[in-house]
C-alpha positions in Angstrom: 0.0 0.0 0.0 2.9 2.3 0.8 4.5 1.7 -2.6 1.3 2.4 -4.4 0.8 5.6 -2.5 4.4 6.7 -3.3 3.9 5.9 -7.0 0.6 7.9 -7.0 2.3 10.8 -5.3 5.1 10.7 -7.8 2.7 10.7 -10.8 0.7 13.6 -9.3 3.9 15.6 -8.7 5.2 14.9 -12.2 1.9 16.1 -13.7 1.8 19.2 -11.6 5.5 19.9 -12.5 4.9 19.4 -16.2 1.8 21.5 -16.3 3.5 24.3 -14.3 6.6 24.3 -16.4 4.6 24.5 -19.7 2.3 27.1 -18.3 5.3 29.3 -17.5 7.0 28.6 -20.8 4.0 29.5 -22.9 2.9 32.4 -20.8 2.8 36.0 -21.9 5.7 37.0 -19.6 8.1 39.4 -21.3 11.4 37.8 -22.6 12.1 34.3 -23.7 14.9 33.9 -21.2 12.7 34.8 -18.3 10.0 32.3 -19.3 12.5 29.6 -19.9 14.3 30.2 -16.6 11.1 30.1 -14.6 9.9 27.0 -16.4 13.2 25.2 -15.7 13.1 26.4 -12.1 9.6 25.1 -11.6 10.4 21.8 -13.2 13.5 21.4 -10.9 11.3 22.3 -7.9 9.0 19.5 -8.9 11.9 17.1 -9.3 13.2 18.1 -5.9 9.7 17.5 -4.4 9.6 14.1 -6.0 13.0 13.1 -4.6 12.2 14.6 -1.1 8.9 12.6 -1.1 11.2 9.6 -0.5 12.9 11.3 2.5 12.0 11.0 6.2 8.5 12.1 7.1 9.4 15.4 8.8 11.2 16.7 5.7 8.6 15.3 3.3 5.7 17.3 4.7 7.6 20.6 4.6 8.8 20.2 1.1 5.5 19.0 -0.3 3.6 21.8 1.5 6.1 24.3 0.0 5.7 22.8 -3.5 1.9 22.8 -3.2 2.0 26.5 -2.1 4.1 27.3 -5.1 1.8 25.4 -7.4 -1.2 27.3 -5.8 0.4 30.6 -6.5 1.1 29.6 -10.1 -2.5 28.4 -10.5 -3.9 31.7 -9.1 -1.6 33.7 -11.4 -2.6 31.6 -14.5 -6.3 32.0 -13.7 -5.9 35.8 -13.5 -4.6 36.1 -17.1 -7.1 38.0 -19.2 -7.9 36.5 -22.6 -7.2 38.8 -25.5 -7.7 38.8 -29.3 -5.1 41.6 -29.6 -2.1 39.3 -30.0 0.3 38.5 -32.8 -1.6 35.8 -34.7 -0.5 33.8 -37.6 -1.9 35.2 -40.9 -4.3 32.3 -41.6 -6.0 32.7 -38.2 -5.6 36.4 -37.7 -9.3 37.3 -38.4 -12.3 36.1 -36.5 -14.9 34.0 -38.4 -18.2 35.7 -39.1 -21.4 34.9 -40.9 -24.4 36.8 -42.2 -27.8 35.0 -42.2 -30.3 36.1 -44.8 -33.8 34.6 -44.7 -34.4 31.2 -43.2 
């Protein structure tokens, strides 16, 4: 049961780390190096959390709580991004579709 719980925790942490790193990399933050650096840092934080999940119980809870807090901050920031059509679109999708209905 303990092994299954550890594997499940590892899968959840890997998914959270992957989503967080990709969210930072594809965000609208200015500068490619800033986005890349933050994405790598978040992925490393997730990797550290996975390694520490195998550590003694007192360290495990602190690190996992820290990683969950970091993920919650990232999730709150991501949820606050306003959608916009005023972006640099590729030419084939730069215009919104529209239709005119005449009659039935």
